[in-house]
Backbone as JSON, one array per atom type, in Angstrom:
{
  "sequence": "XXXXXXXXXXXXXXXXXXXXXXXXXXXXXXXXXXXXXXXXXXXXXXXXXXXXXXXXXXXXXXXXXXXXXXXXXXXXXXXXXXXXXXXXXXXXXXXXXXXXXXXXXXXXXXXXXXXXXXXXXXXXXXXXXXXXXXXXXXXXXXXXXXXXXXXXXXXXXXXXXXXXXXXXXXXXXXXXXXXXXXXXXXXXXXXXXXXXXXXXXXXXXXXXXXXXXXXXXXXXXXXXXXXXXXXXXXXXXXXXXXXXXXXXXXXXXXXX",
  "N": [[1.02, 8.21, -8.17], [-1.44, 7.42, -10.56], [-2.14, 4.27, -12.02], [-1.92, 3.19, -15.5], [-3.5, 1.08, -16.04], [-6.11, -0.82, -14.49], [-7.47, -3.63, -12.78], [-10.01, -5.96, -12.2], [-11.22, -8.69, -10.32], [-13.58, -10.93, -9.56], [-14.44, -12.82, -6.65], [-15.55, -15.94, -5.93], [-15.9, -18.54, -4.13], [-13.33, -19.38, -5.07], [-10.58, -21.36, -6.19], [-7.14, -22.53, -6.35], [-6.67, -21.69, -8.89], [-6.96, -18.92, -9.04], [-4.48, -17.95, -8.06], [-2.8, -18.38, -10.33], [-3.95, -16.73, -12.16], [-3.44, -14.14, -11.03], [-0.73, -14.2, -10.95], [-0.1, -13.91, -13.67], [-0.85, -11.34, -14.09], [0.91, -10.01, -12.26], [3.4, -10.54, -13.47], [3.33, -8.96, -15.65], [4.51, -6.39, -17.69], [3.84, -3.8, -16.95], [2.42, -1.41, -14.58], [-0.25, -2.45, -12.6], [-3.31, -1.69, -11.09], [-4.82, -3.79, -8.9], [-7.85, -5.14, -8.06], [-9.68, -7.23, -5.85], [-12.73, -8.37, -5.57], [-14.73, -9.68, -3.12], [-16.96, -12.05, -2.97], [-17.47, -14.08, -1.27], [-17.09, -13.76, 1.72], [-16.82, -15.46, 3.91], [-14.86, -17.08, 3.24], [-11.4, -17.62, 3.1], [-9.72, -16.99, 1.01], [-9.25, -14.44, -0.15], [-7.66, -13.13, 1.76], [-5.5, -14.72, 1.81], [-4.5, -14.21, -0.75], [-3.79, -11.59, -0.62], [-1.62, -11.8, 1.0], [0.13, -13.27, -0.55], [0.29, -11.72, -2.79], [1.26, -8.85, -2.39], [-0.14, -5.64, -2.27], [-2.44, -5.88, -3.75], [-5.84, -4.89, -3.72], [-8.57, -5.59, -1.55], [-11.94, -5.9, -1.67], [-14.37, -6.57, 0.38], [-17.55, -8.21, 0.31], [-20.96, -8.31, 1.62], [-22.08, -10.77, 1.01], [-22.85, -13.02, -1.65], [-23.21, -10.95, -4.01], [-23.55, -11.05, -6.71], [-22.28, -11.0, -10.09], [-22.18, -8.65, -11.71], [-22.77, -6.51, -9.85], [-20.71, -6.83, -7.99], [-18.41, -6.28, -9.64], [-19.02, -3.59, -10.05], [-18.43, -2.53, -7.61], [-15.82, -1.5, -7.55], [-15.86, 0.98, -8.79], [-15.83, 3.56, -7.38], [-13.11, 3.67, -6.85], [-11.4, 3.61, -8.91], [-8.75, 4.91, -10.85], [-7.54, 4.72, -13.2], [-6.74, 4.56, -16.74], [-7.59, 2.59, -18.43], [-9.54, -0.33, -17.9], [-9.57, -3.56, -16.71], [-11.66, -6.33, -16.87], [-11.86, -9.52, -15.49], [-12.09, -13.05, -15.3], [-11.39, -15.37, -12.49], [-10.38, -17.76, -13.48], [-8.79, -17.43, -15.61], [-5.9, -17.32, -17.65], [-2.93, -15.91, -19.08], [-0.34, -14.79, -21.41], [1.96, -12.73, -19.95], [2.81, -10.46, -21.36], [0.69, -9.75, -22.78], [-1.08, -7.79, -21.72], [0.29, -5.29, -22.01], [0.36, -5.21, -24.75], [-2.39, -5.07, -25.39], [-3.27, -2.65, -24.18], [-1.55, -0.92, -25.63], [-2.64, -1.18, -28.15], [-5.21, -0.14, -27.79], [-4.47, 2.5, -27.17], [-3.53, 3.33, -29.57], [-5.79, 3.26, -31.07], [-8.21, 5.23, -30.64], [-10.92, 5.21, -31.04], [-11.96, 2.84, -30.1], [-13.91, 1.3, -27.71], [-14.12, -1.01, -26.25], [-12.04, -3.83, -26.0], [-11.71, -7.14, -26.91], [-10.54, -10.45, -26.5], [-9.25, -13.39, -28.27], [-10.41, -16.5, -27.14], [-9.25, -19.39, -25.53], [-9.36, -22.9, -24.94], [-7.89, -25.09, -22.43], [-6.75, -27.19, -23.76], [-5.81, -26.05, -26.1], [-7.63, -25.73, -28.1], [-10.09, -23.6, -29.65], [-12.46, -21.5, -27.76], [-15.42, -20.91, -28.88], [-17.0, -18.13, -28.47], [-20.02, -16.05, -28.04], [-20.32, -13.29, -30.37], [-22.08, -11.56, -31.5], [-25.14, -9.59, -31.22], [-27.56, -10.65, -28.76], [-30.1, -12.91, -29.56], [-33.3, -14.53, -30.01], [-33.09, -16.87, -31.79], [-30.36, -17.25, -31.72], [-29.77, -17.84, -29.01], [-31.23, -20.25, -28.86], [-29.69, -21.83, -30.52], [-27.4, -22.22, -28.93], [-28.42, -24.0, -27.1], [-29.28, -26.18, -28.55], [-27.38, -26.98, -30.32], [-26.06, -29.39, -30.39], [-27.52, -31.09, -31.98], [-27.02, -30.47, -34.48], [-27.4, -29.45, -37.94], [-29.42, -26.72, -38.7], [-29.25, -25.5, -36.24], [-26.52, -25.77, -35.5], [-25.52, -24.2, -37.56], [-26.48, -21.7, -36.86], [-25.27, -21.25, -34.41], [-22.62, -21.19, -35.1], [-22.64, -18.91, -36.63], [-23.34, -17.05, -34.69], [-21.09, -17.05, -33.04], [-19.05, -16.54, -34.8], [-17.62, -18.69, -35.69], [-17.8, -19.75, -38.19], [-16.31, -18.17, -39.67], [-13.24, -17.15, -41.01], [-11.41, -15.45, -39.06], [-8.75, -13.44, -39.1], [-7.85, -10.94, -38.59], [-8.2, -7.87, -36.62], [-11.54, -7.22, -35.89], [-14.72, -5.43, -35.89], [-17.25, -6.21, -33.39], [-20.28, -7.19, -31.79], [-20.46, -8.02, -29.2], [-18.8, -8.51, -26.22], [-17.01, -10.81, -24.23], [-17.6, -11.3, -20.73], [-15.7, -12.7, -19.34], [-13.2, -11.74, -19.84], [-12.34, -8.68, -20.62], [-11.25, -5.56, -21.92], [-11.79, -2.3, -21.06], [-12.31, 1.23, -21.72], [-11.78, 3.2, -18.99], [-13.17, 5.62, -18.46], [-15.37, 5.23, -19.93], [-16.6, 2.95, -18.77], [-17.25, 4.17, -16.3], [-18.98, 6.11, -17.22], [-21.04, 4.58, -17.9], [-21.92, 3.65, -15.56], [-20.98, 1.23, -14.82], [-21.8, -2.27, -14.78], [-25.25, -3.26, -15.37], [-27.02, -3.64, -12.53], [-29.15, -5.27, -12.29], [-28.82, -7.67, -13.51], [-27.91, -10.45, -12.14], [-26.29, -12.67, -12.68], [-24.98, -13.77, -15.87], [-25.65, -12.61, -19.07], [-25.05, -10.0, -18.32], [-22.76, -9.02, -19.52], [-23.55, -9.03, -22.2], [-25.49, -7.02, -22.12], [-23.88, -4.83, -21.27], [-22.2, -4.55, -23.43], [-24.12, -3.92, -25.45], [-25.12, -1.42, -24.54], [-22.87, 0.14, -24.89], [-22.61, 0.26, -27.6], [-25.19, 1.21, -28.42], [-25.24, 3.78, -27.25], [-23.29, 4.86, -28.67], [-20.59, 5.05, -27.86], [-18.24, 4.1, -28.7], [-16.42, 1.58, -30.57], [-16.58, -2.1, -30.34], [-14.08, -4.34, -30.46], [-12.85, -7.32, -31.55], [-9.99, -9.06, -31.25], [-8.02, -11.29, -32.77], [-5.31, -12.07, -32.35], [-4.84, -11.48, -29.79], [-4.75, -13.32, -27.12], [-6.22, -15.49, -24.59], [-6.4, -17.98, -22.06], [-8.97, -19.93, -20.86], [-10.62, -21.58, -18.3], [-13.32, -22.19, -17.92], [-15.79, -23.06, -16.38], [-18.64, -23.39, -16.73], [-21.21, -23.53, -15.21], [-23.88, -23.1, -15.79], [-24.52, -25.14, -17.56], [-24.48, -27.42, -16.09], [-25.88, -27.56, -13.79], [-29.17, -27.35, -12.22], [-29.79, -25.0, -10.85], [-28.01, -23.13, -11.9], [-28.81, -23.1, -14.67], [-31.4, -22.07, -14.23], [-30.82, -19.44, -13.34], [-29.62, -18.49, -15.61], [-31.71, -18.43, -17.45], [-33.47, -16.66, -16.22], [-31.92, -14.33, -16.39], [-31.96, -13.99, -19.17], [-34.61, -13.47, -19.72], [-34.74, -11.02, -18.43], [-33.13, -9.52, -19.94], [-34.46, -9.49, -22.52], [-36.77, -8.18, -21.7], [-35.79, -5.69, -21.19], [-34.53, -4.86, -23.61], [-36.23, -5.64, -25.67], [-37.78, -8.37, -27.61], [-35.93, -10.1, -30.04], [-35.88, -11.93, -32.82]],
  "CA": [[0.55, 8.4, -9.65], [-2.35, 6.41, -10.97], [-1.64, 3.37, -12.99], [-2.68, 3.25, -16.72], [-4.34, -0.05, -16.04], [-6.66, -1.43, -13.37], [-8.05, -4.88, -13.06], [-10.98, -6.42, -11.14], [-11.38, -10.16, -10.44], [-14.69, -11.24, -8.6], [-14.11, -14.01, -6.1], [-16.64, -16.72, -5.46], [-15.31, -19.96, -3.97], [-12.2, -19.67, -5.98], [-9.5, -22.16, -5.74], [-5.79, -22.18, -6.68], [-6.71, -20.99, -10.17], [-6.73, -17.52, -8.79], [-3.1, -17.73, -8.07], [-2.3, -18.38, -11.67], [-4.44, -15.42, -12.79], [-2.76, -13.0, -10.33], [0.68, -14.41, -11.32], [-0.04, -13.33, -15.0], [-0.87, -9.8, -13.88], [2.12, -9.63, -11.54], [4.45, -10.71, -14.34], [3.17, -8.08, -16.74], [5.6, -5.38, -17.66], [3.32, -2.47, -16.64], [1.79, -1.5, -13.32], [-1.73, -2.7, -12.65], [-4.05, -1.64, -9.83], [-5.55, -4.92, -8.9], [-8.95, -5.19, -7.09], [-10.32, -8.45, -5.63], [-14.01, -8.18, -4.84], [-14.91, -10.89, -2.44], [-18.37, -12.46, -2.84], [-17.55, -15.13, -0.29], [-16.37, -13.29, 2.83], [-16.49, -16.52, 4.92], [-13.73, -17.81, 2.68], [-10.03, -17.01, 3.48], [-8.97, -16.84, -0.23], [-8.78, -13.02, -0.44], [-6.66, -12.81, 2.59], [-4.31, -15.5, 1.32], [-4.01, -13.55, -1.99], [-3.11, -10.32, -0.08], [-0.33, -12.15, 1.54], [0.92, -13.78, -1.68], [0.42, -10.68, -3.78], [1.14, -7.57, -1.73], [-0.56, -4.46, -3.15], [-3.8, -6.03, -4.25], [-6.86, -4.33, -2.79], [-9.66, -6.53, -1.36], [-13.23, -5.27, -1.32], [-15.33, -7.64, 0.84], [-19.01, -7.85, 0.17], [-21.71, -9.04, 2.62], [-22.46, -12.06, 0.52], [-22.7, -13.1, -3.03], [-24.06, -9.91, -4.57], [-23.68, -11.21, -8.17], [-21.05, -10.66, -10.81], [-22.28, -7.25, -12.09], [-22.75, -5.66, -8.72], [-19.44, -7.0, -7.51], [-17.52, -5.45, -10.47], [-19.31, -2.15, -9.9], [-17.95, -2.02, -6.4], [-14.6, -0.83, -7.82], [-15.97, 2.23, -9.51], [-15.26, 4.8, -6.67], [-11.64, 3.6, -6.59], [-10.73, 3.58, -10.22], [-8.01, 6.1, -11.34], [-6.86, 4.27, -14.41], [-7.15, 4.96, -18.17], [-8.07, 1.37, -18.96], [-9.87, -1.19, -16.78], [-9.62, -4.95, -17.14], [-12.6, -7.21, -16.08], [-11.51, -10.86, -15.87], [-12.44, -14.19, -14.34], [-10.18, -15.86, -11.83], [-9.91, -18.96, -14.12], [-8.15, -17.04, -16.88], [-4.34, -17.13, -17.74], [-2.41, -15.34, -20.36], [0.99, -14.32, -21.51], [2.09, -11.32, -19.26], [2.98, -9.38, -22.31], [-0.68, -9.43, -23.43], [-1.7, -6.53, -21.17], [0.95, -4.17, -22.63], [-0.14, -5.15, -26.17], [-3.74, -4.6, -25.5], [-3.21, -1.21, -23.86], [-0.94, -0.14, -26.78], [-3.64, -1.18, -29.29], [-6.19, 0.87, -27.41], [-3.93, 3.82, -27.32], [-3.36, 3.57, -31.04], [-7.16, 3.26, -31.76], [-9.06, 5.87, -29.65], [-12.29, 4.89, -31.31], [-12.32, 1.56, -29.55], [-14.38, 1.27, -26.3], [-13.89, -2.43, -25.58], [-11.15, -4.77, -26.76], [-12.02, -8.49, -26.48], [-9.55, -11.38, -27.12], [-9.58, -14.78, -28.67], [-10.5, -17.32, -25.9], [-8.83, -20.74, -25.88], [-9.4, -23.94, -23.93], [-6.67, -25.47, -21.93], [-6.1, -28.16, -24.72], [-5.3, -25.36, -27.24], [-8.66, -25.45, -29.06], [-10.75, -22.3, -29.34], [-13.75, -21.42, -27.26], [-16.09, -19.93, -29.73], [-18.06, -17.39, -27.61], [-20.75, -15.07, -28.8], [-19.82, -12.09, -30.81], [-23.19, -10.79, -31.99], [-26.25, -9.34, -30.24], [-28.31, -11.76, -28.3], [-31.43, -13.0, -30.14], [-33.91, -15.85, -29.64], [-32.58, -18.06, -32.54], [-28.95, -17.53, -31.36], [-29.87, -18.55, -27.75], [-31.61, -21.67, -29.13], [-28.57, -22.54, -31.05], [-26.61, -22.72, -27.78], [-29.1, -25.15, -26.41], [-29.6, -27.32, -29.41], [-26.32, -27.15, -31.35], [-25.63, -30.82, -30.52], [-28.4, -31.74, -32.94], [-26.45, -30.16, -35.78], [-28.24, -28.73, -38.85], [-29.56, -25.27, -38.64], [-28.81, -24.98, -34.95], [-25.18, -25.68, -35.62], [-25.11, -23.12, -38.37], [-26.83, -20.5, -36.05], [-24.23, -21.14, -33.37], [-21.35, -20.76, -35.73], [-22.82, -17.56, -37.03], [-23.37, -16.26, -33.42], [-19.7, -17.0, -32.45], [-18.13, -16.33, -35.87], [-16.89, -19.91, -35.92], [-17.94, -20.09, -39.61], [-15.59, -17.13, -40.32], [-11.88, -17.17, -40.73], [-11.02, -14.16, -38.63], [-7.36, -13.27, -39.04], [-7.45, -9.55, -38.23], [-9.21, -7.37, -35.76], [-12.88, -6.91, -36.48], [-15.78, -4.9, -35.01], [-18.25, -7.19, -33.03], [-21.47, -6.64, -31.0], [-20.43, -8.69, -27.89], [-17.49, -8.78, -25.55], [-17.31, -11.63, -23.07], [-17.29, -10.78, -19.44], [-14.6, -13.44, -18.71], [-12.01, -11.02, -20.13], [-12.61, -7.58, -21.54], [-10.52, -4.37, -21.6], [-12.7, -1.16, -21.4], [-11.76, 2.52, -21.25], [-12.3, 3.56, -17.58], [-14.0, 6.67, -18.52], [-16.71, 4.73, -20.46], [-17.07, 2.18, -17.64], [-17.73, 5.1, -15.35], [-20.13, 6.77, -17.84], [-22.26, 3.55, -18.02], [-22.13, 3.16, -14.17], [-20.55, -0.23, -14.75], [-22.83, -3.26, -15.27], [-26.65, -3.14, -14.89], [-27.12, -4.53, -11.35], [-30.42, -6.16, -12.39], [-28.32, -8.97, -14.02], [-27.14, -11.14, -11.15], [-25.28, -13.5, -13.32], [-25.37, -14.09, -17.2], [-26.21, -11.53, -19.86], [-24.55, -8.67, -17.92], [-21.84, -8.66, -20.59], [-24.38, -8.7, -23.35], [-26.09, -5.71, -21.82], [-22.86, -3.72, -21.33], [-21.8, -4.43, -24.92], [-25.18, -3.24, -26.26], [-25.2, -0.09, -24.14], [-21.81, 0.83, -25.45], [-22.96, 0.46, -28.99], [-26.42, 2.01, -28.51], [-24.93, 5.22, -26.84], [-22.21, 5.3, -29.61], [-19.45, 5.37, -27.1], [-17.03, 3.58, -29.31], [-16.6, 0.22, -31.05], [-16.14, -3.22, -29.65], [-13.2, -4.92, -31.35], [-12.34, -8.69, -31.38], [-8.6, -9.12, -31.85], [-7.66, -12.76, -32.67], [-3.98, -12.17, -31.99], [-4.77, -11.32, -28.39], [-5.29, -14.64, -26.66], [-6.2, -15.87, -23.24], [-6.86, -19.35, -21.79], [-10.15, -19.85, -19.92], [-11.06, -23.01, -17.88], [-14.71, -22.2, -18.24], [-16.54, -24.1, -15.58], [-19.96, -23.62, -17.32], [-22.14, -23.94, -14.23], [-25.13, -23.09, -16.37], [-24.8, -26.29, -18.36], [-24.32, -28.54, -15.26], [-26.8, -27.54, -12.64], [-30.5, -26.68, -12.38], [-29.73, -23.56, -10.36], [-27.22, -22.35, -12.9], [-29.67, -22.94, -15.8], [-32.48, -21.17, -13.84], [-30.21, -18.04, -13.35], [-29.37, -18.05, -17.0], [-33.05, -18.18, -17.98], [-33.92, -15.36, -15.61], [-31.19, -13.2, -17.06], [-32.37, -13.89, -20.6], [-35.92, -12.77, -19.61], [-34.55, -9.56, -18.03], [-32.51, -8.93, -21.09], [-35.47, -9.22, -23.49], [-37.7, -7.2, -21.14], [-35.07, -4.39, -21.29], [-34.2, -4.47, -25.05], [-37.11, -6.18, -26.61], [-37.41, -9.66, -28.18], [-35.45, -10.09, -31.34], [-35.78, -13.3, -33.28]],
  "C": [[-0.3, 7.24, -9.98], [-1.69, 5.55, -12.12], [-2.48, 3.53, -14.36], [-3.76, 2.19, -16.82], [-4.76, -0.51, -14.65], [-7.29, -2.73, -13.74], [-8.99, -5.32, -11.83], [-11.2, -7.95, -11.37], [-12.49, -10.36, -9.21], [-14.45, -12.68, -7.96], [-15.39, -14.66, -5.57], [-16.27, -18.16, -5.33], [-14.2, -20.28, -4.96], [-11.08, -20.59, -5.4], [-8.09, -21.65, -6.16], [-5.78, -21.5, -8.03], [-6.43, -19.51, -10.09], [-5.26, -17.12, -8.76], [-2.45, -17.58, -9.42], [-2.66, -17.07, -12.4], [-3.6, -14.25, -12.28], [-1.33, -13.09, -10.79], [0.91, -13.73, -12.73], [-0.04, -11.86, -14.93], [0.4, -9.32, -13.26], [3.31, -9.55, -12.43], [4.4, -9.73, -15.56], [4.19, -6.9, -16.61], [4.97, -3.87, -17.67], [2.58, -2.62, -15.24], [0.36, -1.64, -13.45], [-2.25, -2.6, -11.25], [-4.98, -2.77, -9.78], [-6.64, -4.86, -7.69], [-9.54, -6.59, -7.04], [-11.68, -8.11, -4.85], [-14.56, -9.53, -4.37], [-16.33, -11.13, -2.2], [-18.5, -13.52, -1.79], [-16.72, -14.72, 0.94], [-16.04, -14.23, 3.91], [-15.27, -17.26, 4.46], [-12.46, -16.98, 2.94], [-9.18, -16.78, 2.19], [-8.39, -15.42, -0.39], [-7.62, -12.64, 0.5], [-5.27, -13.55, 2.3], [-3.67, -14.74, 0.1], [-3.31, -12.2, -1.56], [-1.76, -10.64, 0.42], [0.64, -12.53, 0.45], [1.28, -12.63, -2.62], [0.3, -9.28, -3.06], [0.81, -6.4, -2.75], [-1.98, -4.56, -3.68], [-4.81, -5.46, -3.28], [-8.1, -5.35, -2.81], [-10.89, -5.7, -1.01], [-14.24, -6.33, -0.89], [-16.78, -7.27, 0.72], [-19.71, -8.71, 1.33], [-22.02, -10.43, 2.32], [-22.34, -12.02, -0.94], [-23.69, -12.01, -3.64], [-24.12, -10.02, -6.13], [-22.43, -10.68, -8.91], [-21.11, -9.13, -11.27], [-22.05, -6.28, -10.9], [-21.32, -5.64, -8.07], [-18.35, -6.11, -8.38], [-17.77, -3.95, -10.3], [-18.75, -1.62, -8.59], [-16.58, -1.29, -6.49], [-14.66, 0.64, -8.27], [-15.49, 3.47, -8.72], [-13.73, 4.77, -6.54], [-10.82, 3.72, -7.86], [-10.0, 4.98, -10.53], [-7.28, 5.78, -12.68], [-7.33, 4.73, -15.75], [-7.91, 3.75, -18.67], [-8.4, 0.42, -17.79], [-10.21, -2.57, -17.4], [-10.59, -5.71, -16.22], [-12.22, -8.66, -16.59], [-11.95, -11.83, -14.81], [-11.21, -14.72, -13.62], [-9.64, -17.22, -12.45], [-9.38, -18.63, -15.49], [-6.56, -16.89, -16.72], [-4.07, -16.59, -19.14], [-0.99, -15.03, -20.31], [1.15, -12.89, -20.87], [2.29, -10.26, -20.33], [1.63, -8.91, -22.99], [-1.21, -8.1, -22.91], [-1.05, -5.27, -21.76], [0.47, -4.09, -24.09], [-1.52, -4.69, -26.37], [-3.88, -3.06, -25.19], [-2.66, -0.36, -25.01], [-1.91, -0.12, -27.91], [-4.71, -0.17, -28.98], [-5.72, 2.29, -27.62], [-3.78, 4.27, -28.77], [-4.71, 3.7, -31.82], [-8.11, 3.84, -30.77], [-10.51, 5.77, -29.9], [-12.88, 3.63, -30.61], [-12.73, 1.68, -28.07], [-13.98, 0.07, -25.59], [-13.0, -3.22, -26.53], [-11.4, -6.18, -26.11], [-11.11, -9.52, -27.25], [-10.07, -12.6, -27.59], [-9.44, -15.64, -27.41], [-10.21, -18.77, -26.19], [-9.09, -21.59, -24.6], [-8.02, -24.34, -23.59], [-5.93, -26.52, -22.94], [-5.63, -27.46, -26.01], [-6.41, -25.11, -28.28], [-9.33, -24.17, -28.66], [-12.17, -22.41, -28.68], [-14.41, -20.39, -28.12], [-17.24, -19.33, -28.88], [-18.75, -16.45, -28.51], [-20.08, -13.71, -29.14], [-20.77, -11.16, -31.48], [-24.2, -10.54, -30.95], [-27.06, -10.56, -30.01], [-29.69, -11.69, -29.03], [-31.94, -14.4, -29.79], [-33.28, -16.96, -30.38], [-31.1, -18.33, -32.07], [-28.93, -18.26, -30.03], [-30.35, -19.95, -28.01], [-30.49, -22.42, -29.73], [-27.55, -23.09, -30.01], [-27.09, -23.88, -27.16], [-29.11, -26.4, -27.22], [-28.47, -27.54, -30.49], [-25.87, -28.6, -31.52], [-26.41, -31.59, -31.57], [-28.06, -31.4, -34.34], [-27.45, -29.41, -36.64], [-28.28, -27.26, -38.67], [-29.15, -24.66, -37.33], [-27.29, -24.85, -34.87], [-24.72, -24.42, -36.41], [-25.42, -21.73, -37.63], [-25.72, -20.2, -35.12], [-22.93, -20.6, -34.04], [-21.46, -19.33, -36.24], [-22.77, -16.63, -35.76], [-21.86, -16.02, -33.0], [-18.65, -16.67, -33.59], [-17.21, -17.52, -36.12], [-16.89, -20.27, -37.4], [-17.13, -19.01, -40.34], [-14.05, -17.18, -39.98], [-11.35, -15.8, -40.4], [-9.49, -14.13, -38.31], [-6.91, -11.89, -38.49], [-8.58, -8.97, -37.37], [-10.48, -6.91, -36.49], [-13.9, -6.37, -35.44], [-16.75, -6.09, -34.68], [-19.34, -6.4, -32.2], [-21.4, -7.23, -29.58], [-19.05, -8.91, -27.37], [-17.73, -9.67, -24.25], [-16.82, -11.15, -21.82], [-16.16, -11.58, -18.69], [-13.24, -12.65, -18.83], [-12.26, -9.88, -21.05], [-11.74, -6.31, -20.99], [-11.42, -3.13, -22.04], [-11.98, 0.06, -21.02], [-12.48, 2.87, -19.94], [-13.36, 4.56, -17.63], [-15.44, 6.18, -19.1], [-17.32, 3.8, -19.42], [-17.77, 2.95, -16.61], [-19.07, 5.68, -15.91], [-21.4, 5.86, -17.8], [-22.65, 3.13, -16.63], [-21.93, 1.67, -14.02], [-21.69, -1.13, -15.43], [-24.23, -2.86, -14.75], [-26.77, -4.15, -13.79], [-28.33, -5.43, -11.44], [-29.99, -7.62, -12.88], [-27.46, -9.5, -12.91], [-25.92, -11.87, -11.72], [-25.78, -13.94, -14.74], [-26.04, -12.84, -17.84], [-25.68, -10.1, -19.42], [-23.46, -8.13, -18.99], [-22.51, -8.32, -21.88], [-24.89, -7.29, -23.26], [-25.14, -4.63, -21.9], [-22.53, -3.55, -22.71], [-22.84, -3.67, -25.62], [-25.24, -1.82, -25.84], [-24.03, 0.77, -24.71], [-22.01, 1.22, -26.9], [-24.09, 1.44, -29.2], [-26.09, 3.42, -28.18], [-23.76, 5.65, -27.71], [-21.01, 5.77, -28.86], [-18.1, 4.91, -27.73], [-17.41, 2.18, -29.96], [-16.09, -0.81, -30.12], [-15.36, -4.02, -30.65], [-12.72, -6.29, -30.81], [-10.98, -8.75, -32.09], [-8.13, -10.56, -31.68], [-6.23, -12.95, -32.33], [-3.8, -11.94, -30.53], [-5.43, -12.45, -27.74], [-5.21, -14.84, -25.21], [-6.59, -17.36, -23.17], [-7.93, -19.29, -20.71], [-10.57, -21.21, -19.6], [-12.47, -23.24, -18.1], [-15.49, -23.4, -17.6], [-17.98, -24.49, -16.06], [-20.97, -24.32, -16.32], [-23.52, -24.07, -14.8], [-25.49, -24.38, -17.11], [-24.83, -27.6, -17.37], [-25.32, -28.68, -14.14], [-28.2, -26.88, -12.95], [-30.49, -25.23, -11.96], [-29.13, -22.67, -11.32], [-28.14, -22.11, -14.12], [-30.8, -21.98, -15.43], [-32.01, -19.66, -13.91], [-30.07, -17.59, -14.66], [-30.74, -17.6, -17.66], [-33.68, -16.95, -17.51], [-33.21, -14.16, -16.21], [-31.63, -12.98, -18.53], [-33.75, -13.12, -20.62], [-35.72, -11.25, -19.36], [-33.96, -8.86, -19.26], [-33.51, -8.49, -22.2], [-36.49, -8.21, -23.03], [-37.05, -5.83, -21.26], [-34.9, -3.92, -22.79], [-35.21, -4.93, -26.03], [-36.74, -7.54, -27.16], [-37.07, -9.49, -29.65], [-35.24, -11.57, -31.84], [-34.34, -13.67, -33.8]]
}
């Protein structure tokens, strides 16, 4: 019998953090079909995880095919009602999955449920919650200078709003999102043109543009995310981010 929930984690030079993520899923009080899509086949992490967590399915790729393509590799195998997309550096209370599924069951108009994301020190990671635009992207680059850039960033992430109840948003972070499997299938997953970055912005926008349901941010559903932030530390990561931004605006048009 198919599980109500499936989950996909993309592996790319993952460390021991993956063990913590899988332990959270293993300790959940519902059955989860877990898929590990391995973008580093030369690494032995996936085989180690199969030994530590019997039952997980490994889908090896020929190389690093990117975040979106890797997540799409699970599409032929999904039999669940809900599908969880999460990073290997995420941890959460095992009861969270049951709570999120129950909330989706009670609200059939919701297409994607996105949680509150916390740092390891207990502070909040204020991630985007509105559609991508030029001035919002500038705010991410220049927020350290304060002023209007800080105000734009706060608006983009709802950091300037005291959100205490679930609210509709326009963006769901790819580090952890729960989507109805039928909708993920209908969209054919992520747009494979986005190798890394903006694939979650694009997925969110397609859900809303096609009126497949709402995206809801629930502040009482919380995860902890280590957030390596390669894009802020390396030239290669920054270049990938810029390429994805150009692809996004070519697809959807430039919005200030």
